[in-house]
C-alpha positions in Angstrom: -3.8 38.3 70.1 -4.7 34.9 69.0 -7.8 32.8 70.3 -5.8 31.8 73.2 -4.7 35.4 74.2 -1.3 34.8 73.2 0.6 37.6 71.4 0.4 37.4 67.7 3.9 36.9 66.2 4.6 39.1 63.3 7.5 38.0 61.0 9.0 40.8 58.8 11.2 40.3 55.8 13.4 43.0 56.9 14.8 40.8 59.7 16.8 38.8 57.1 18.3 42.0 56.1 19.4 42.9 59.6 20.4 39.1 60.3 22.8 39.6 57.0 24.3 42.8 58.4 24.9 41.1 61.6 26.6 38.0 60.1 28.8 40.0 58.0 29.9 42.1 60.9 30.9 39.0 62.7 32.7 37.4 59.7 34.6 40.5 59.2 35.6 41.1 62.6 36.9 37.3 62.7 38.9 37.9 59.7 40.6 41.0 60.9 41.5 39.2 63.9 42.9 36.0 62.1 45.0 38.4 59.8 46.4 40.2 62.9 47.5 37.1 64.5 49.1 35.9 61.1 50.9 38.9 60.4 52.2 39.5 63.9 55.5 38.2 63.0 56.0 40.3 59.9 55.0 43.6 61.7 57.6 42.6 64.6 60.1 42.7 62.1 59.0 45.6 59.9 58.6 47.9 62.6 61.1 46.4 65.2 58.4 45.6 67.8 58.5 43.4 70.8 56.3 40.1 70.7 54.0 42.1 72.9 53.9 45.1 70.8 53.2 42.9 67.7 50.3 41.1 69.3 48.7 44.2 70.7 46.0 44.4 68.3 44.5 40.9 69.4 45.2 41.8 73.2 43.2 44.9 72.8 40.3 42.9 71.2 40.5 40.5 74.1 40.6 43.3 76.9 37.8 45.5 75.4 35.3 42.7 74.8 33.9 42.4 78.3 33.5 46.2 78.7 32.4 46.7 74.8 29.7 43.9 75.6 27.8 45.9 78.3 28.0 49.0 76.0 26.7 47.2 73.0 24.0 45.5 75.3 23.0 49.3 76.7 22.9 50.8 73.1 20.9 47.7 71.8 18.3 48.3 74.4 18.1 51.9 74.1 18.4 52.6 70.4 17.6 49.3 68.8 19.2 46.8 66.5 19.5 49.3 63.5 21.5 51.9 65.4 23.6 49.4 67.2 24.7 47.9 64.1 25.6 51.0 62.5 27.5 52.1 65.4 29.3 48.9 65.6 30.2 48.6 62.0 31.6 52.4 62.0 33.9 51.7 65.0 34.8 48.3 63.4 35.9 50.1 60.3 37.7 52.7 62.4 39.7 50.4 64.2 40.5 48.3 61.2 
């Protein structure tokens, strides 16, 4: 506590490592989404899919965003930032 009775703020240097990991994961997710959008016409031709089938990866991301958000908030509160980033990165790698 400081002299006014407020909690003292302690800043750790490790927070930058966590911030960089989080930022890199968001950038990679965005890059994967852009890649799926631009290659949809090629995938459609190569695998003889419909337009819906070729855009299914983007639809799945959009559909799963809301329930995944609630799950990620639960994991973040229960297990902390480190575990939630690791789980998210592993799920992203599996999905990619």
